[in-house]
C-alpha positions in Angstrom: 80.8 91.3 99.1 78.9 94.4 99.7 77.9 96.6 96.8 79.2 100.2 97.0 75.9 101.7 96.1 73.3 99.3 97.4 69.8 100.5 97.2 67.1 99.2 99.4 63.5 99.5 98.2 61.1 100.8 100.8 57.5 100.0 101.1 56.5 103.3 99.4 58.5 102.5 96.3 61.2 105.0 97.0 64.9 104.2 97.2 67.0 104.6 100.3 70.8 104.7 100.1 72.5 102.5 102.7 74.3 105.0 105.0 76.8 102.5 106.4 78.3 101.9 102.9 78.5 105.6 102.3 80.3 106.1 105.6 82.8 103.4 104.8 83.4 104.8 101.4 84.1 108.3 102.9 86.4 106.8 105.4 88.3 105.0 102.7 88.7 108.1 100.6 90.0 110.1 103.7 92.6 107.4 104.5 93.8 107.3 100.9 94.1 111.1 100.8 96.0 111.0 104.1 98.5 108.7 102.5 98.9 111.0 99.6 99.6 114.0 101.9 102.2 112.0 103.8 104.0 110.6 100.8 103.4 113.0 97.8 106.1 111.3 95.6 104.1 108.1 95.7 101.4 109.9 93.7 103.8 110.6 90.9 105.2 107.0 91.1 101.7 105.5 90.9 100.6 107.8 88.0 103.7 106.9 86.0 103.3 103.2 86.6 99.6 103.5 85.4 100.7 105.3 82.2 103.3 102.7 81.5 100.8 99.8 82.1 98.2 101.4 79.9 100.8 102.0 77.2 101.8 98.4 77.3 98.1 97.2 77.0 97.6 99.6 74.1 100.6 98.3 72.2 99.6 94.7 73.0 96.1 95.3 71.8 97.3 96.9 68.6 99.7 94.0 68.0 97.0 91.4 68.5 94.7 93.0 65.9 
């Protein structure tokens, strides 16, 4: 699995960011934002599911302690 921010050390001791990974990351963000523009109600659905899931984890953690 490729690391999102892999740094490759050059001979001079400076760090160079792998541009292929950055390009793939930018393309992924563009695709996700494209989905949100086509289906805006999905954003609300995903956000509400996240809040419910985190609420359940919070209650379970409190009950375990």
